[in-house]
C-alpha positions as CSV (number, residue, x, y, z in Angstrom):
1,M,-149.3,238.7,-7.5
2,A,-149.3,235.0,-8.4
3,Q,-150.7,235.7,-11.8
4,L,-148.1,238.4,-12.4
5,K,-145.3,236.0,-11.4
6,Q,-146.7,233.3,-13.7
7,M,-146.7,235.8,-16.6
8,E,-143.1,236.7,-15.9
9,E,-142.1,233.1,-16.0
10,I,-143.9,232.6,-19.3
11,N,-142.3,235.7,-20.8
12,Q,-138.8,234.8,-19.6
13,I,-136.7,233.3,-22.4
14,I,-134.0,230.8,-21.3
15,F,-131.4,230.2,-24.0
16,K,-129.4,227.0,-24.0
17,H,-125.9,227.4,-25.4
18,G,-123.6,224.8,-26.8
19,T,-120.1,224.9,-28.4
20,T,-116.6,223.6,-28.0
21,T,-113.5,225.7,-28.2
22,L,-110.0,225.0,-26.9
23,G,-106.6,226.5,-26.7
24,F,-103.2,225.4,-25.4
25,V,-99.6,226.6,-25.2
26,F,-96.9,224.4,-26.7
27,K,-93.2,224.9,-27.7
28,E,-94.1,226.5,-31.1
29,G,-96.7,229.0,-29.8
30,I,-100.4,228.6,-29.1
31,L,-103.0,226.4,-30.9
32,L,-106.7,227.3,-31.0
33,A,-109.3,224.8,-32.3
34,V,-113.1,225.3,-32.4
35,D,-116.2,223.7,-33.8
36,S,-118.8,225.7,-35.9
37,R,-122.3,224.7,-34.6
38,A,-124.7,227.3,-33.3
39,S,-127.9,226.4,-31.4
40,M,-131.1,228.2,-30.6
41,G,-132.5,226.2,-27.6
42,S,-133.2,222.8,-28.9
43,F,-132.7,223.8,-32.6
44,L,-129.5,224.0,-34.6
45,S,-129.4,227.4,-36.3
46,S,-126.1,227.1,-38.2
47,E,-123.2,224.7,-38.9
48,Q,-120.8,227.3,-40.2
49,V,-120.3,229.9,-37.4
50,R,-116.8,231.3,-37.2
51,K,-115.9,231.0,-33.5
52,V,-112.4,232.4,-33.9
53,I,-112.6,236.2,-34.2
54,E,-109.6,237.7,-36.0
55,I,-109.1,240.8,-33.8
56,N,-105.9,241.9,-35.6
57,E,-102.8,240.5,-37.2
58,Y,-101.4,239.4,-33.8
59,L,-104.5,238.8,-31.6
60,L,-107.3,236.2,-31.8
61,G,-110.4,235.7,-29.7
62,T,-112.7,232.7,-29.4
63,M,-116.4,232.8,-28.5
64,A,-118.7,230.6,-26.5
65,G,-122.1,231.5,-25.1
66,G,-124.2,234.1,-26.8
67,A,-122.8,234.7,-30.3
68,A,-124.1,238.3,-30.5
69,D,-122.5,239.2,-27.1
70,C,-119.1,237.7,-28.1
71,Q,-119.0,239.1,-31.6
72,Y,-119.9,242.6,-30.5
73,W,-117.5,242.9,-27.6
74,L,-114.6,241.2,-29.4
75,A,-115.2,243.7,-32.3
76,Y,-115.2,246.5,-29.7
77,L,-111.9,245.2,-28.4
78,A,-110.5,245.2,-31.9
79,N,-111.5,248.8,-32.3
80,H,-109.8,249.7,-29.0
81,C,-106.6,247.9,-30.0
82,R,-106.5,249.8,-33.3
83,T,-107.1,253.2,-31.6
84,Y,-104.4,252.5,-29.1
85,E,-101.9,251.7,-31.9
86,L,-102.7,254.9,-33.7
87,K,-102.4,257.0,-30.6
88,N,-99.3,255.5,-29.2
89,G,-97.4,254.1,-32.2
90,S,-97.1,250.6,-30.6
91,K,-99.4,247.6,-30.2
92,L,-101.4,246.8,-27.2
93,S,-100.0,243.8,-25.3
94,V,-102.0,240.6,-25.0
95,A,-102.3,241.1,-21.3
96,A,-103.6,244.6,-21.7
97,A,-106.1,243.6,-24.3
98,S,-107.5,240.8,-22.1
99,K,-107.6,243.2,-19.1
100,F,-109.6,245.8,-21.2
101,L,-112.2,243.2,-22.1
102,Q,-112.3,242.0,-18.5
103,G,-113.0,245.6,-17.4
104,I,-116.0,245.8,-19.8
105,L,-117.5,242.6,-18.6
106,I,-117.1,243.5,-14.9
107,G,-119.1,246.7,-15.7
108,Y,-121.8,244.6,-17.2
109,R,-121.8,241.9,-14.6
110,N,-125.3,240.5,-13.8
111,S,-126.7,242.2,-16.9
112,G,-127.4,239.1,-18.9
113,L,-124.3,238.7,-21.0
114,S,-123.3,235.2,-21.9
115,M,-119.6,235.0,-22.8
116,G,-116.8,232.6,-22.3
117,C,-113.9,233.8,-24.4
118,M,-110.2,233.0,-24.9
119,I,-107.9,235.8,-25.9
120,A,-104.7,234.5,-27.4
121,G,-101.9,236.4,-29.1
122,T,-98.3,237.4,-29.4
123,D,-96.3,240.5,-28.3
124,T,-92.8,241.4,-27.4
125,T,-92.9,239.1,-24.4
126,G,-94.0,236.0,-26.2
127,Q,-97.3,234.2,-26.8
128,H,-100.0,234.3,-24.2
129,L,-103.4,232.7,-23.6
130,Y,-106.2,234.1,-21.4
131,Y,-109.7,233.0,-20.4
132,I,-112.4,235.7,-19.7
133,D,-116.0,235.2,-18.9
134,N,-119.2,237.3,-18.3
135,D,-118.6,237.3,-14.5
136,G,-115.4,239.2,-15.1
137,M,-113.1,236.3,-14.4
138,R,-109.7,236.5,-16.1
139,L,-107.2,233.7,-16.0
140,K,-103.9,233.1,-17.7
141,G,-103.1,229.5,-18.4
142,D,-101.6,226.8,-20.6
143,I,-104.8,224.8,-21.4
144,F,-108.4,226.0,-21.7
145,S,-111.5,224.5,-23.2
146,V,-114.8,226.4,-23.1
147,G,-118.3,225.4,-24.0
148,S,-120.8,222.5,-23.4
149,G,-118.4,220.0,-25.0
150,S,-115.4,221.2,-23.0
151,T,-115.4,218.2,-20.6
152,Y,-115.0,215.8,-23.5
153,A,-112.2,217.9,-25.0
154,Y,-110.4,218.1,-21.7
155,G,-110.5,214.3,-21.5
156,V,-108.5,214.1,-24.7
157,L,-106.2,217.0,-23.8
158,D,-105.4,215.6,-20.4
159,N,-104.3,212.3,-21.9
160,H,-102.2,213.6,-24.8
161,Y,-101.1,217.1,-24.1
162,R,-97.4,217.9,-23.5
163,Y,-95.5,221.1,-23.9
164,D,-92.9,219.7,-26.4
165,L,-95.5,218.9,-29.1
166,S,-94.5,219.6,-32.7
167,L,-96.8,221.8,-34.8
168,N,-98.2,218.8,-36.6
169,E,-98.8,216.9,-33.3
170,A,-100.5,220.0,-31.8
171,V,-102.8,220.4,-34.8
172,E,-103.7,216.6,-34.7
173,L,-104.4,216.9,-30.9
174,G,-106.6,220.0,-31.3
175,V,-108.6,218.4,-34.2
176,R,-109.0,215.1,-32.3
177,A,-110.2,216.9,-29.1
178,I,-112.8,218.9,-30.9
179,Y,-114.0,215.9,-32.9
180,H,-114.5,213.8,-29.7
181,A,-116.4,216.7,-28.2
182,T,-118.7,216.9,-31.2
183,H,-119.2,213.2,-31.1
184,R,-120.5,213.2,-27.5
185,D,-122.1,216.7,-27.2
186,T,-125.1,217.3,-29.4
187,A,-124.7,221.1,-29.2
188,S,-121.2,220.9,-30.8
189,G,-120.5,220.0,-34.5
190,G,-120.1,221.2,-38.0
191,V,-116.5,221.7,-39.0
192,V,-113.2,222.1,-37.1
193,R,-111.2,225.3,-37.6
194,V,-107.6,225.5,-36.3
195,Y,-105.3,228.5,-35.8
196,H,-101.6,228.6,-34.8
197,I,-100.3,231.7,-33.0
198,H,-96.5,232.2,-33.3
199,K,-93.9,234.9,-32.9
200,D,-94.9,236.6,-36.2
201,G,-98.6,236.6,-35.6
202,W,-101.1,233.9,-36.4
203,T,-101.7,231.4,-39.2
204,K,-104.9,229.7,-40.2
205,V,-104.1,226.0,-40.4
206,H,-107.5,224.5,-41.2
207,D,-110.6,226.5,-42.3
208,G,-113.1,223.7,-42.0
209,I,-112.6,219.9,-41.5
210,D,-116.0,218.2,-41.5
211,V,-116.4,216.2,-38.3
212,V,-118.2,213.5,-40.3
213,D,-115.1,212.9,-42.3
214,L,-113.1,212.9,-39.1
215,H,-115.4,210.2,-37.7
216,Y,-114.6,207.8,-40.5
217,K,-110.9,208.7,-40.5
218,F,-110.5,207.9,-36.8
219,A,-112.8,204.8,-37.0
220,Q,-110.5,203.5,-39.8
221,Q,-107.4,204.2,-37.7
222,K,-108.9,202.1,-34.9
223,G,-109.5,199.2,-37.3
224,L,-113.3,199.4,-36.9
225,V,-115.3,197.5,-39.5
226,G,-118.5,198.8,-40.9
227,D,-120.3,199.5,-44.2
228,G,-117.6,202.1,-45.1
229,D,-118.5,204.4,-48.0
230,E,-121.9,203.0,-48.4
231,A,-122.8,203.9,-44.8
232,K,-121.3,207.4,-45.4
233,Q,-123.3,207.9,-48.5
234,R,-126.5,206.9,-46.7
235,L,-125.7,209.4,-44.0
236,F,-125.9,212.2,-46.5
């Protein structure tokens, strides 16, 4: 029995996940910002992962946890939304879409899924933001950050978030929060992608701002003195 238990422990694969995603509601809609780094245990597998899933023209999902789990079930949700629209001649509400995904995850609870998703979108009642995870938890809120770097992102959001942000201020806050998370969390990095959800659907604001460039931009804003471009060139 002891030998069998030891073999089971050896064969068990424990994946360590890392990412930073965030979303918040403000006067002009909802802002989503994400990093792009994917990890495989202690190894970095990609710096260009798209962690915002474009479900349809009015609905977006973010992924944190297992990339395959999130991509598959968010694609499944997209298929359900399209089927509903064809059958009923109207779009599925954001609340109903998030509830559908929650129902799936409750059915697969304790089955090994690894998902921490945000569902954000617009419908006839306005713009809405939900958090859903693999335990079947579903929360509606104004601010969420998900992933290993979320504590650092929350630190920036808690200090600078307010509802009456302009679009430019909201974008700047989202980018800054993701950058600081990538600076402190080794499992987050790559580029920052930003989406704005408004009454007409969603708009892709930034499709990839390199966090290295952001590092030097914010350092310059703080008046920090260093080797400047020479140091940056050595980094590459």
